[in-house]
Backbone as CSV, one residue per row, in Angstrom:
resi,resn,N_x,N_y,N_z,CA_x,CA_y,CA_z,C_x,C_y,C_z
1,UNK,94.088,-74.834,168.612,93.871,-74.381,167.234,93.474,-75.580,166.366
2,UNK,92.264,-75.525,165.759,91.825,-76.643,164.922,92.442,-76.556,163.536
3,UNK,92.100,-77.520,162.670,92.725,-77.586,161.347,92.432,-76.346,160.510
4,UNK,91.179,-75.891,160.522,90.818,-74.709,159.732,91.586,-73.474,160.194
5,UNK,91.748,-73.331,161.494,92.495,-72.199,162.035,93.970,-72.276,161.657
6,UNK,94.518,-73.486,161.665,95.916,-73.668,161.256,96.092,-73.337,159.778
7,UNK,95.106,-73.718,158.971,95.164,-73.447,157.534,95.184,-71.945,157.268
8,UNK,94.333,-71.215,157.972,94.295,-69.754,157.831,95.600,-69.142,158.352
9,UNK,96.089,-69.661,159.462,97.303,-69.110,160.072,98.501,-69.203,159.132
10,UNK,98.598,-70.290,158.372,99.765,-70.509,157.513,99.492,-70.181,156.045
11,UNK,98.374,-69.553,155.752,98.040,-69.215,154.372,98.994,-68.152,153.830
12,UNK,99.119,-68.129,152.497,100.008,-67.176,151.823,99.461,-65.761,151.885
13,UNK,98.145,-65.634,151.924,97.507,-64.319,151.897,97.127,-63.839,153.297
14,UNK,97.308,-62.546,153.585,96.976,-62.007,154.906,95.471,-62.044,155.186
15,UNK,95.126,-62.361,156.432,93.740,-62.350,156.892,93.668,-61.571,158.196
16,UNK,92.688,-60.650,158.285,92.502,-59.853,159.501,91.022,-59.873,159.867
17,UNK,90.742,-60.067,161.149,89.370,-60.016,161.664,89.248,-58.807,162.582
18,UNK,88.267,-57.932,162.273,88.045,-56.714,163.049,86.736,-56.800,163.832
19,UNK,86.678,-56.088,164.953,85.405,-55.874,165.645,84.662,-54.752,164.937
20,UNK,83.442,-54.503,165.338,82.622,-53.486,164.675,83.178,-52.075,164.848
21,UNK,84.022,-51.875,165.863,84.600,-50.545,166.081,86.035,-50.436,165.559
22,UNK,86.478,-51.439,164.774,87.784,-51.364,164.131,88.936,-51.954,164.907
23,UNK,88.659,-52.611,166.019,89.724,-53.248,166.792,90.114,-54.578,166.145
24,UNK,91.420,-54.842,166.053,91.890,-56.107,165.483,91.644,-57.227,166.487
25,UNK,90.805,-58.184,166.098,90.492,-59.320,166.963,91.468,-60.471,166.755
26,UNK,91.847,-60.694,165.503,92.817,-61.740,165.196,93.398,-61.493,163.813
27,UNK,94.556,-62.078,163.567,95.196,-61.977,162.256,96.140,-63.157,162.092
28,UNK,96.372,-63.552,160.853,97.258,-64.688,160.630,98.710,-64.228,160.496
29,UNK,99.588,-65.197,160.275,101.033,-64.927,160.248,101.407,-63.907,159.184
30,UNK,100.841,-64.044,157.980,101.169,-63.122,156.893,100.690,-61.705,157.197
31,UNK,99.570,-61.574,157.861,99.027,-60.248,158.165,99.893,-59.486,159.154
32,UNK,100.689,-60.205,159.935,101.554,-59.542,160.904,102.590,-58.651,160.224
33,UNK,102.881,-58.935,158.940,103.858,-58.134,158.207,103.256,-56.839,157.669
34,UNK,101.934,-56.741,157.638,101.326,-55.554,157.025,100.483,-54.725,157.994
35,UNK,100.021,-55.314,159.096,99.159,-54.583,160.019,100.018,-53.869,161.061
36,UNK,99.913,-52.558,161.087,100.626,-51.736,162.067,99.611,-50.821,162.744
37,UNK,99.991,-50.193,163.863,99.072,-49.235,164.499,98.690,-48.084,163.570
38,UNK,99.527,-47.849,162.553,99.291,-46.720,161.659,98.311,-47.045,160.529
39,UNK,98.257,-48.304,160.108,97.390,-48.619,158.968,96.222,-49.544,159.317
40,UNK,96.082,-49.944,160.581,94.966,-50.808,160.968,93.634,-50.114,160.661
41,UNK,93.567,-48.802,160.937,92.352,-48.046,160.660,92.061,-48.022,159.165
42,UNK,93.127,-47.860,158.354,92.959,-47.827,156.900,92.473,-49.174,156.373
43,UNK,92.983,-50.254,156.933,92.544,-51.596,156.545,91.075,-51.813,156.910
44,UNK,90.703,-51.356,158.094,89.310,-51.495,158.536,88.383,-50.701,157.612
45,UNK,88.787,-49.496,157.252,87.984,-48.681,156.341,87.876,-49.340,154.968
46,UNK,88.950,-49.987,154.525,88.909,-50.712,153.248,87.892,-51.846,153.322
47,UNK,87.896,-52.572,154.451,86.966,-53.687,154.621,85.520,-53.216,154.624
48,UNK,85.234,-52.170,155.378,83.856,-51.697,155.475,83.385,-51.041,154.167
49,UNK,84.303,-50.435,153.450,83.940,-49.791,152.177,83.547,-50.815,151.121
50,UNK,84.258,-51.932,151.085,84.024,-52.914,150.031,83.230,-54.131,150.516
51,UNK,82.654,-54.041,151.707,81.810,-55.132,152.208,80.513,-55.205,151.419
52,UNK,79.913,-56.386,151.403,78.620,-56.569,150.766,77.563,-55.713,151.487
53,UNK,76.564,-55.302,150.744,75.514,-54.460,151.350,74.788,-55.208,152.456
54,UNK,74.553,-56.497,152.240,73.934,-57.335,153.271,74.962,-58.348,153.749
55,UNK,74.604,-59.114,154.779,75.516,-60.129,155.305,75.983,-61.035,154.172
56,UNK,77.281,-61.413,154.230,77.811,-62.295,153.200,79.248,-61.929,152.854
57,UNK,79.655,-62.373,151.662,81.053,-62.220,151.261,81.120,-61.573,149.878
58,UNK,82.143,-60.760,149.689,82.295,-60.043,148.425,83.777,-59.948,148.067
59,UNK,84.111,-60.341,146.838,85.487,-60.247,146.340,85.592,-59.103,145.342
60,UNK,86.616,-58.274,145.506,86.832,-57.130,144.628,88.274,-57.146,144.147
61,UNK,88.461,-57.049,142.833,89.810,-56.973,142.277,90.234,-55.513,142.184
62,UNK,91.374,-55.209,142.793,91.844,-53.842,142.859,93.323,-53.862,143.219
63,UNK,94.027,-52.790,142.913,95.436,-52.668,143.295,95.527,-51.859,144.580
64,UNK,96.153,-52.439,145.591,96.290,-51.760,146.872,97.632,-52.166,147.489
65,UNK,98.203,-51.309,148.315,99.510,-51.577,148.904,99.507,-51.210,150.381
66,UNK,100.073,-52.104,151.209,100.245,-51.857,152.633,101.637,-52.301,153.059
67,UNK,102.349,-51.429,153.754,103.670,-51.750,154.304,104.607,-52.335,153.252
68,UNK,104.535,-51.813,152.029,105.421,-52.262,150.972,104.988,-53.527,150.275
69,UNK,103.865,-54.115,150.691,103.340,-55.325,150.065,102.202,-54.937,149.122
70,UNK,102.226,-55.481,147.914,101.219,-55.142,146.916,100.189,-56.269,146.798
71,UNK,98.921,-55.868,146.600,97.830,-56.830,146.501,96.967,-56.500,145.284
72,UNK,96.378,-57.560,144.704,95.572,-57.353,143.501,94.079,-57.538,143.752
73,UNK,93.697,-57.842,144.989,92.282,-58.014,145.281,92.040,-58.310,146.750
74,UNK,90.763,-58.230,147.140,90.385,-58.501,148.530,89.069,-59.276,148.560
75,UNK,88.876,-60.029,149.624,87.573,-60.612,149.936,87.173,-60.136,151.329
76,UNK,85.972,-59.581,151.436,85.456,-59.083,152.711,84.212,-59.891,153.064
77,UNK,84.101,-60.286,154.335,82.934,-61.054,154.756,82.489,-60.714,156.159
78,UNK,81.178,-60.759,156.373,80.635,-60.583,157.721,79.272,-61.265,157.798
79,UNK,78.998,-61.855,158.967,77.734,-62.555,159.185,76.975,-61.996,160.379
80,UNK,77.528,-60.952,160.987,76.850,-60.250,162.080,77.384,-58.828,162.113
81,UNK,76.794,-57.997,162.944,77.247,-56.610,163.073,78.456,-56.497,163.997
82,UNK,78.871,-57.607,164.584,79.917,-57.564,165.610,81.341,-57.650,165.059
83,UNK,81.530,-58.308,163.913,82.877,-58.478,163.384,82.860,-58.584,161.864
84,UNK,84.012,-58.227,161.262,84.155,-58.268,159.816,85.574,-58.707,159.480
85,UNK,85.702,-59.572,158.487,87.011,-60.107,158.112,87.407,-59.695,156.710
86,UNK,88.718,-59.612,156.474,89.230,-59.265,155.154,90.437,-60.137,154.820
87,UNK,90.468,-60.631,153.585,91.613,-61.348,153.048,92.179,-60.507,151.908
88,UNK,93.493,-60.329,151.877,94.141,-59.583,150.805,94.970,-60.547,149.967
89,UNK,94.847,-60.466,148.640,95.522,-61.397,147.738,96.823,-60.784,147.232
90,UNK,97.927,-61.418,147.614,99.243,-60.866,147.310,99.588,-60.965,145.835
91,UNK,100.157,-59.891,145.314,100.709,-59.905,143.966,102.072,-60.587,144.030
92,UNK,102.544,-61.144,142.895,103.891,-61.740,142.883,104.917,-60.738,143.388
93,UNK,105.812,-61.198,144.253,106.788,-60.304,144.876,107.984,-60.028,143.989
94,UNK,108.119,-60.724,142.878,109.227,-60.481,141.974,108.853,-60.923,140.574
95,UNK,109.599,-60.473,139.619,109.407,-60.889,138.239,110.724,-61.416,137.678
96,UNK,110.673,-62.592,137.092,111.856,-63.149,136.460,111.889,-62.709,135.004
97,UNK,112.966,-62.080,134.612,113.104,-61.612,133.242,114.192,-62.390,132.496
98,UNK,114.624,-63.500,133.095,115.698,-64.276,132.490,115.175,-65.134,131.348
99,UNK,116.093,-65.680,130.592,115.743,-66.570,129.491,115.372,-67.941,130.054
100,UNK,114.789,-68.759,129.180,114.440,-70.116,129.595,115.714,-70.868,129.965
101,UNK,115.737,-71.508,131.143,116.950,-72.208,131.574,117.350,-73.319,130.609
102,UNK,118.623,-73.495,130.468,119.165,-74.607,129.685,120.044,-75.449,130.593
103,UNK,120.247,-76.697,130.228,121.083,-77.574,131.033,120.525,-78.974,131.046
104,UNK,120.758,-79.659,132.138,120.339,-81.053,132.235,119.340,-81.225,133.373
105,UNK,118.560,-82.304,133.300,117.606,-82.610,134.356,118.377,-82.993,135.616
106,UNK,118.131,-82.263,136.700,118.997,-82.385,137.873,118.180,-82.414,139.158
107,UNK,118.658,-83.178,140.117,118.076,-83.194,141.459,118.640,-82.008,142.244
108,UNK,117.799,-81.020,142.526,118.266,-79.789,143.153,118.757,-80.034,144.574
109,UNK,118.179,-81.019,145.275,118.589,-81.317,146.642,120.033,-81.836,146.673
110,UNK,120.393,-82.606,145.656,121.755,-83.135,145.584,122.766,-82.011,145.423
111,UNK,122.434,-81.025,144.579,123.344,-79.899,144.372,123.496,-79.076,145.653
112,UNK,122.380,-78.849,146.350,122.442,-78.068,147.586,123.268,-78.801,148.639
113,UNK,123.044,-80.101,148.793,123.812,-80.878,149.774,125.301,-80.862,149.434
114,UNK,125.614,-80.901,148.146,127.013,-80.842,147.712,127.646,-79.515,148.130
115,UNK,126.918,-78.414,147.912,127.436,-77.090,148.269,127.586,-76.940,149.785
116,UNK,126.609,-77.446,150.529,126.700,-77.375,151.992,127.895,-78.168,152.486
117,UNK,128.085,-79.354,151.929,129.211,-80.191,152.329,130.538,-79.500,152.038
118,UNK,130.639,-78.872,150.866,131.873,-78.184,150.479,132.166,-77.010,151.395
119,UNK,131.137,-76.212,151.701,131.350,-74.997,152.487,131.491,-75.254,153.976
120,UNK,131.001,-76.376,154.434,131.093,-76.683,155.861,132.491,-77.153,156.270
121,UNK,133.308,-77.518,155.285,134.648,-78.059,155.592,135.503,-77.025,156.322
122,UNK,135.504,-75.788,155.815,136.354,-74.740,156.384,135.558,-73.701,157.169
123,UNK,134.444,-74.111,157.713,133.592,-73.175,158.454,133.155,-73.770,159.786
124,UNK,133.018,-72.892,160.768,132.514,-73.315,162.073,130.989,-73.212,162.137
125,UNK,130.378,-72.725,161.064,128.930,-72.517,161.048,128.178,-73.839,161.096
126,UNK,127.023,-73.785,161.741,126.120,-74.931,161.758,125.098,-74.742,160.629
127,UNK,125.046,-75.692,159.710,124.148,-75.595,158.560,122.847,-76.343,158.870
128,UNK,121.724,-75.650,158.723,120.421,-76.271,158.931,119.609,-76.192,157.638
129,UNK,118.603,-77.062,157.506,117.828,-77.134,156.260,116.340,-77.234,156.575
130,UNK,115.541,-76.517,155.784,114.085,-76.644,155.794,113.673,-76.914,154.347
131,UNK,113.486,-78.160,154.014,113.250,-78.536,152.622,111.814,-79.006,152.405
132,UNK,111.157,-78.445,151.394,109.936,-79.055,150.871,110.397,-80.209,149.989
133,UNK,110.059,-81.444,150.337,110.616,-82.598,149.625,109.949,-82.894,148.287
134,UNK,109.003,-82.046,147.859,108.206,-82.389,146.667,108.689,-81.704,145.387
135,UNK,109.780,-80.929,145.451,110.302,-80.295,144.240,110.855,-81.394,143.326
136,UNK,110.399,-81.469,142.076,110.898,-82.520,141.177,112.279,-82.174,140.618
137,UNK,112.857,-83.098,139.885,114.081,-82.769,139.160,113.760,-81.703,138.126
138,UNK,114.657,-80.737,137.965,114.415,-79.634,137.040,115.592,-79.482,136.081
139,UNK,115.330,-78.816,134.966,116.401,-78.498,134.020,117.109,-77.245,134.505
140,UNK,118.417,-77.351,134.677,119.197,-76.240,135.189,120.649,-76.407,134.771
141,UNK,121.348,-75.298,134.640,122.789,-75.321,134.395,123.463,-75.556,135.745
142,UNK,123.842,-76.779,135.997,124.362,-77.162,137.311,125.616,-76.380,137.690
143,UNK,126.503,-76.167,136.739,127.752,-75.462,137.034,127.487,-74.036,137.501
144,UNK,126.595,-73.322,136.796,126.268,-71.950,137.173,125.586,-71.920,138.542
145,UNK,124.666,-72.859,138.760,123.950,-72.909,140.026,124.906,-73.140,141.189
146,UNK,125.822,-74.086,141.038,126.774,-74.403,142.107,127.679,-73.204,142.406
147,UNK,128.131,-72.513,141.361,128.967,-71.328,141.573,128.227,-70.271,142.378
148,UNK,126.968,-70.037,142.003,126.179,-69.006,142.691,125.881,-69.410,144.126
149,UNK,125.465,-70.654,144.347,125.129,-71.082,145.705,126.369,-71.098,146.597
150,UNK,127.500,-71.533,146.065,128.743,-71.484,146.845,129.102,-70.051,147.233
151,UNK,128.904,-69.118,146.297,129.194,-67.716,146.596,128.225,-67.183,147.659
152,UNK,126.953,-67.614,147.592,125.981,-67.204,148.613,126.418,-67.688,149.991
153,UNK,126.813,-68.954,150.081,127.258,-69.472,151.376,128.491,-68.729,151.872
154,UNK,129.372,-68.337,150.957,130.573,-67.612,151.366,130.222,-66.250,151.965
155,UNK,129.089,-65.680,151.558,128.655,-64.388,152.113,128.300,-64.496,153.589
156,UNK,127.945,-65.699,154.049,127.517,-65.897,155.430,128.491,-66.762,156.231
157,UNK,129.642,-67.051,155.664,130.501,-68.093,156.211,131.033,-67.764,157.605
158,UNK,131.017,-66.485,158.002,131.502,-66.103,159.332,130.416,-66.239,160.401
159,UNK,129.225,-66.597,160.009,128.127,-66.736,160.970,128.223,-68.043,161.741
160,UNK,127.557,-68.080,162.878,127.515,-69.316,163.666,126.540,-70.326,163.069
161,UNK,125.515,-69.818,162.390,124.507,-70.712,161.820,124.045,-70.181,160.465
162,UNK,123.808,-71.100,159.551,123.330,-70.759,158.211,122.151,-71.677,157.891
163,UNK,121.012,-71.077,157.565,119.813,-71.869,157.278,119.478,-71.818,155.790
164,UNK,119.135,-72.957,155.235,118.719,-73.057,153.832,117.296,-73.578,153.786
165,UNK,116.425,-72.826,153.122,115.004,-73.174,153.053,114.586,-73.303,151.595
166,UNK,113.859,-74.361,151.277,113.311,-74.553,149.927,111.791,-74.540,150.035
167,UNK,111.141,-73.716,149.196,109.681,-73.635,149.260,109.107,-73.198,147.921
168,UNK,107.872,-73.604,147.664,107.153,-73.191,146.456,106.761,-71.728,146.564
169,UNK,106.768,-71.012,145.427,106.238,-69.654,145.351,104.746,-69.792,145.020
170,UNK,103.926,-69.892,146.050,102.505,-70.166,145.861,101.851,-69.037,145.070
171,UNK,101.150,-69.408,144.016,100.419,-68.433,143.206,101.277,-67.677,142.212
172,UNK,102.573,-68.004,142.100,103.467,-67.293,141.184,103.964,-68.259,140.112
173,UNK,104.198,-67.732,138.927,104.639,-68.571,137.818,105.356,-67.720,136.778
174,UNK,105.932,-68.394,135.801,106.569,-67.735,134.664,106.176,-68.499,133.401
175,UNK,106.117,-67.791,132.294,105.722,-68.411,131.033,106.905,-68.422,130.068
176,UNK,107.247,-69.614,129.580,108.227,-69.789,128.521,107.545,-70.539,127.375
177,UNK,107.672,-70.025,126.164,107.091,-70.687,124.983,105.607,-70.980,125.180
178,UNK,104.891,-69.996,125.734,103.445,-70.066,125.941,103.023,-71.162,126.914
179,UNK,103.957,-71.633,127.732,103.638,-72.655,128.728,103.952,-72.109,130.117
180,UNK,102.999,-72.270,131.039,103.148,-71.748,132.391,103.946,-72.726,133.252
181,UNK,104.910,-72.185,134.015,105.735,-72.996,134.909,105.665,-72.431,136.326
182,UNK,105.505,-73.319,137.304,105.527,-72.908,138.701,106.940,-72.484,139.102
183,UNK,107.029,-71.784,140.228,108.311,-71.304,140.726,108.561,-71.829,142.127
184,UNK,109.831,-71.981,142.467,110.196,-72.273,143.846,111.439,-71.478,144.198
185,UNK,111.726,-71.389,145.485,112.843,-70.570,145.952,113.760,-71.364,146.862
186,UNK,115.029,-70.981,146.829,116.034,-71.480,147.763,116.523,-70.270,148.540
187,UNK,116.176,-70.192,149.795,116.460,-69.024,150.623,117.550,-69.358,151.631
188,UNK,118.620,-68.565,151.618,119.733,-68.762,152.545,119.786,-67.557,153.485
189,UNK,119.843,-67.818,154.780,119.861,-66.731,155.753,120.808,-67.055,156.903
190,UNK,121.384,-65.991,157.482,122.303,-66.114,158.612,122.424,-64.745,159.279
191,UNK,122.889,-64.695,160.537,122.969,-63.412,161.243,123.976,-62.429,160.656
192,UNK,125.051,-62.942,160.038,126.128,-62.074,159.558,126.350,-62.293,158.073
193,UNK,126.546,-61.201,157.325,126.895,-61.355,155.912,128.069,-60.449,155.572
194,UNK,128.861,-60.872,154.608,130.064,-60.174,154.177,129.722,-59.297,152.977
195,UNK,129.787,-57.969,153.146,129.383,-57.047,152.079,130.287,-57.137,150.851
196,UNK,131.547,-57.423,151.056,132.461,-57.551,149.911,132.055,-58.741,149.056
197,UNK,131.750,-59.854,149.705,131.334,-61.046,148.965,129.942,-60.863,148.365
198,UNK,129.109,-60.025,148.995,127.803,-59.698,148.411,128.000,-59.026,147.061
199,UNK,128.929,-58.095,146.979,129.223,-57.421,145.705,129.763,-58.403,144.675
200,UNK,130.572,-59.344,145.114,131.076,-60.382,144.206,129.932,-61.253,143.700
201,UNK,128.984,-61.534,144.601,127.811,-62.325,144.215,126.999,-61.588,143.157
202,UNK,126.785,-60.283,143.340,126.024,-59.499,142.371,126.660,-59.571,140.989
203,UNK,127.979,-59.489,140.919,128.685,-59.580,139.633,128.507,-60.960,139.017
204,UNK,128.551,-61.982,139.855,128.384,-63.353,139.361,126.977,-63.579,138.842
205,UNK,125.979,-63.064,139.569,124.582,-63.222,139.156,124.336,-62.530,137.820
206,UNK,124.926,-61.351,137.622,124.720,-60.592,136.389,125.202,-61.340,135.157
207,UNK,126.139,-62.246,135.344,126.709,-62.965,134.202,126.101,-64.349,134.002
208,UNK,125.070,-64.681,134.791,124.429,-65.995,134.682,122.915,-65.847,134.564
209,UNK,122.289,-66.845,133.981,120.851,-66.821,133.744,120.084,-67.438,134.917
210,UNK,120.340,-66.921,136.130,119.668,-67.389,137.332,119.238,-66.170,138.132
211,UNK,117.959,-66.127,138.539,117.405,-64.970,139.244,117.669,-65.079,140.735
212,UNK,118.295,-64.031,141.302,118.633,-64.013,142.724,118.192,-62.694,143.339
213,UNK,117.460,-62.777,144.472,117.113,-61.594,145.263,118.133,-61.461,146.383
214,UNK,118.756,-60.290,146.486,119.787,-60.075,147.496,119.309,-59.009,148.472
215,UNK,118.890,-59.471,149.660,118.469,-58.568,150.726,119.105,-59.082,152.010
216,UNK,118.413,-58.989,153.143,118.945,-59.577,154.374,119.093,-61.087,154.219
217,UNK,118.133,-61.669,153.532,118.228,-63.063,153.118,118.534,-63.076,151.626
218,UNK,119.197,-64.110,151.163,119.514,-64.221,149.738,118.708,-65.377,149.173
219,UNK,117.969,-65.104,148.113,117.024,-66.088,147.587,117.264,-66.336,146.110
220,UNK,117.410,-67.597,145.749,117.455,-68.011,144.352,116.049,-68.415,143.958
221,UNK,115.525,-67.822,142.880,114.177,-68.129,142.402,114.285,-68.893,141.087
222,UNK,113.683,-70.061,141.046,113.853,-70.955,139.891,112.512,-71.458,139.367
223,UNK,112.379,-71.556,138.041,111.181,-72.159,137.460,111.275,-73.671,137.485
224,UNK,110.135,-74.330,137.598,110.114,-75.796,137.590,109.877,-76.248,136.159
225,UNK,110.966,-76.530,135.461,110.929,-77.006,134.076,111.505,-78.406,134.069
226,UNK,110.704,-79.358,133.653,111.099,-80.770,133.770,111.357,-81.449,132.437
227,UNK,111.181,-80.683,131.337,111.428,-81.308,130.031,111.776,-80.235,129.002
């Protein structure tokens, strides 16, 4: 796999390449979440419907949904009669309705390491980390954040392994005071979760100005505000 292929494989937006008869020739990692035997035909029909009249590429802005994922546009391209490709542009997966964060400029990695250290003392779980090292110091209420993250870890504390991942929300942002801010996420996942502690977490989140998605994985979504 060359560099261009790796770039497509790890892109945020799904990409699917079809043969002229609608067979899936290749797809990237994101497309694996939306392409099923039931909707592959529908995706192919979408590509052929919005393809350029002649060879080339065409971008169309439209609202479309596949497998629970929402998209705001597509690009379709073909250079021969043998194959046609489509890229779907993902809409933001969540909306933050919280107020602008208040607090002090803080190193988020330090807070996470502190919480991991605290929770690992009385746990047999193995804690692993996947960190994007480029998140800057951000303004955050450290006390509220630590309470929430500690409660999240407690939801998985009976598991053998707990993974913490930090990553940018590519293409997503929030606006405070007419200024756009990028977003990043802290995702905690493990094989086992405690439903009672999940309910306690929901109550804690409701009383704090921090956005948390609670599903199989628990994700804290934070704006990057540095001043």
